[in-house]
N, C-alpha and C positions, 0 to 999 in steps of 0.2 A: 588679416582675417584670422581667426583662429583656427589651429590645424585641421581638427576633426570635423568642423563645419564646412570648410572647404572643400574636403574629400566628398563628404556627403552629397554637396551641391553639385560638384564636377560630376561626379558618377551617377547620382541618382537622376538627374535632370532629362537626361535623355531617354531614361527608361519612362518616364512620365509621359514625354512627347510621343514615344512610341504606342504606350497605351491608349493615348489620345487619338494617334494617328489610325489604329485598326478600326474602330468605330464610325471615325468621322471624316478620315482622309484629307483630301485637299492641303490647306496652308499647314495644318498639323504634320503631315507626311514631309512637306517642304522643310519644315523646321527642324524636324527631326534629322533628316539629310544634311542640311546646313551646319547644325550643332556637330555632327560628327565629322563632317568634311571641311567644313571652312571655319566656324566660330572658335573652337580649339586653337588652329593654327593661327589664327589672326589675333588671340589673346596672347600668344607666347610670343609673337613677332613683335607686336606693338606695345604691349606692356612687359617689358623687359625688366622681369621681378626673378628673385630665385628665394624659393621658400626656405628659411634658415633652418640649419639644424636644431632638431629637438635636443633638449639638454640632456646630456649622458644619465642613462637610468630612468629617464621618464617613464611614465607609465600611461597608458590610453586605454581605460576600461571601456570607452564606447568602439574601439577599433573592430573587436570581433563581432559586435552587433551589426555595424554595418555590413560586413562581410556575408553575415547572414541574411541581412534584407537583400542584400544585392543578389546572393545565390537564389533565394526563394522567388525573388523579381524575373530571374532568368528563367527558372522553372516553370513560370507563369507566362512569361513573354514569349517564350518559344512556340508553345503549341498554338497560342494566339496569333501569332506572325504567322505561323504556317497556314493556318485557317484562312487569315486575311488575304494572302497570296495565292493560294491554291483554292480555297473555298468560295462558296457562293457569297462573298462578303460586299459585292456591290463596287469595289472599287476599281478605277480606270486602270487600263494597263499601265500607263505612265506611273501612276500612284502604287502599282502593285511592285513596279522596278525599284522606284525610290524607296520604297518601305523596305525591299528586299536587302537594297544598299546600307541603308541605315542601320537596320536591326542587325545585319552581319557585323557592321563595324562595331556595334555595341558588344554582340557576343564576343567578337574577337579583340577588343581592345579594354573590356571593363570585364567581362564574364571569366576570362582566361585570367587576367591578374587575380581575381578575386577566388577564383578555383586555385591558383597556384598559393596564394596566402594560406588557404583553408588546409591544404596538404602539408603545410609546415608547422601547423599549430599541434600542440601536444594533446588536445582532446580528441577524442575517438569519433565523438560526433560531429565535429568540424572538420575532421578528416573525411569521413564518410560523404558529407555533403559536398566537399571539393571534389571527391571522387565521381559523386553523380553529376554535378556539373561538367566535367571533363568527358565524362561516357555520353551524356545527351548529345555533346558534339562529335561524337564517335572516336575519342580521343583518350579514351580511361587509361590506356598503357602509359599515359605520360606521369601518372600519378606514381607509377613505380620506375621509370626510366630516369625521370628529374631526380628524383631523390637519390637513388641507388646508383645511377650511372652519371649522370650531368654532373652532380654537385662533386663528385670523386675525380672525374676525368676532364672537366672543363679545360677548354684552352690545351687539348692534347689531339693526337690522332686516334686516341681511343675512344674520344667522345663522339658520336654520330652527330650531335647537335652543334657540334663547332665547325664553321665553316671556314674551309681553306682559303687562303688567297687567291683570287682568279677564279674562284668557283663562283658561278651564277646562282641565283637563287632557284633557278630552274634545274640546275644539276643537284643542288643542296636538298631541295624539297623530298624527291623520293629516296636518296641516300638516308637522310635524317629519320623521315619517317618509318622505313622499312627497319633501318639500324636501331633506331632507338626501340622499336618494337620488340626487336629480338634480342638487344642487350637487356631491356628491362623483363623480359620473360626469364633470360638466364638466371639475372642477379635475384628475382624473386624466387625462382626454382631452387636456387641454392641456398637462400636465406631460410625458407620453409622447411627444406629437408623433406618433403614428400607430405608433410603433415598438413592436415585441415583442406579447405577449399582453395584452391589457387586463386588468387587475385584477379587474374586475367579471365577466368570464367564469369566472376562477377561483373568486370568490364562487359564482355560479351552479353551477359543477361540484359545488363542496363542499357546498352545501345540497340540491343534487338528489340527492346520494349519501347524504347524512341522510336523507332523506325514503324513499329507496329501502331504506335499513337498516330503518327503522321499519315499512316494509311486509313485508319479509323476516320482521322478528320476530313480527309478529301481524297480518298483512294490514291489509285498510282500517282495522281499529281501530287496529293501530300505527302507521299511517301518519297517521291523526287526531290519537292522543295524540301524536306527535312535534311535530305542528304546533300543538298546544295549548300544550305546554310551552314551544316555542321561542317562539310569542307571548308567553306569560305572562313568560317570561325576559326578552326583549328590550324589553318593555313597562316592566318596573321599571327598566331603564336610562334610557327615555326620561322616565321618572317622576322618576328623580333629577337628569335635565337640567332638567327643569320646575322642581323646587323650588329647585334651587342657581343658577338664574339669574333665577328669577322676579321681572319688573318692573324689573330692574337695566338701564340703558342708558347707553352710553358717549355723551359729548357729541361734537359736530361742531366742529372748529377752523376758523378763520377760511378756512383753505385749502382747506376741504371736505374734509378727511382726519378719520378718526376720532382720538380721542384714544389713547394707548397703553393696554391694557388693565392694570389694577393690581388691588391688593385690594379695592378698593371695589366691583368688578363681579361678585363672587360671593359666595353666602351660604355660611357655614363653620358646622361644629357641632363642638364640643370634646369630646363624651362619649367616654369612653375606650374602652368595650367594642365599641361599634357602630364604632367606628373602626378597631380592630383586625380586626374582622370583615370590615369592607368595605376593607381594605387602606388605610387613612388616605384613603379618597375623600372624606370630609366636610372634609378640609383643602383646599379648592377652590381658594382663592386662589392659594396657593402652588404649586399644580400649574399654575395659567395663567403665573404668573410665571416658573417654572422647570419648563418640560413634561418635561425629561429627568431630573429628579431623583428618586431611588428613592423608592418609598413609604414606607419607614421615615424617612427624612429630611425628609419633607415638615413645614413648620412651622406654627403659628397664627399668624396675624397679630395684631396689638395689637386691642384691642376698639373703640378710635377711629377704626382704620385700615380695617375691613373690617365688613360687616354679619354678625350671627349670627342662626341660625335659633332658635325659641324653645324648641325640643325636640330631641332626635336626630334626625339624617336619615331613619330608617328610619318614625318615628312621624310624623314631618312628611310623608312621602310618603303614609303611611294618610290622613291628614286631608286631603290634596289630593285625594283620591277624593271627597269631598264639597265641591263647588264653594263654595257659600255659607259654609260654616264657614272654608274656606281664605281666602276674600277677606277674612271678618271677622277673622281671627287676622292676615293681614299687611298690612293696610291701614293699620293705626296704625304698625306698623313700618317700613314703606315710607315713609310720610310724614314720621315722626321722622329716619328715615336721609338721606332726600333734605333734609329740613331743615339737618341737620347739616353737608352738603358745602360 
């Protein structure tokens, strides 16, 4: 299948299912939940295909158009889902629960990679759209922390979003959330030198308006549902960060500086359908090597040049929620990889 249609089908189909689930409920809710929770995993496992690398220098004029469509879909779907869950939608309790899980997974696994791509584009309007998507999930500071902190200090103790070996996700979450918020604030403050409106004020404004919209939709219940979906969504971003850099640290050179980031400092996953759904986010090493490279052009490093996760990224993220199981799964692989360095 051609590259861009695959990305569009994988990422947009669950959005269509969610928009049908809001007014009609029933099987549409079930289909949306199964797509995000089961269908993607089955395709990855039973269709063992790897999307081939794009030719070097290939261009994808439709790539940004899909990002805009997904971002606008997010901005429309979020309040609709909040109304369906918290408002007088007529959905049964089980339908509301499944809808919350399905929508939260789409916000976490599609909206987040979409916003991530947008903040790396050079166009100011696209960047602003990415910031807006993050801020509706109460995570606007990630636009600063990711670009100014994570890309500089990834795979080091100076990066709040790099998980230490033996650190559970439940230990990582508060450290990474607060650490990236503060580090991003300091980096933005130093960069702007006190001039102009601080980006963090913009993030706070958009997040405040978002919560106000939730309240306007369904009162306190709407505000709480918006808050819950936002935390669920951005927690999946933190979970992906946790998995993709788990236990990998850069060496310090004799001059006291960190060695450059390269393919060895990110875990990758080659599975085709989850990669399409997540806009090639599992090709993490190449993103760090080429932050401005558009998602369809991201390449997989050779097996001996970078570590690979044992399962697709969404499945590894699920396993990481069970700390002992995750530690057993990764300990041998970390030992093997570090021995080979």
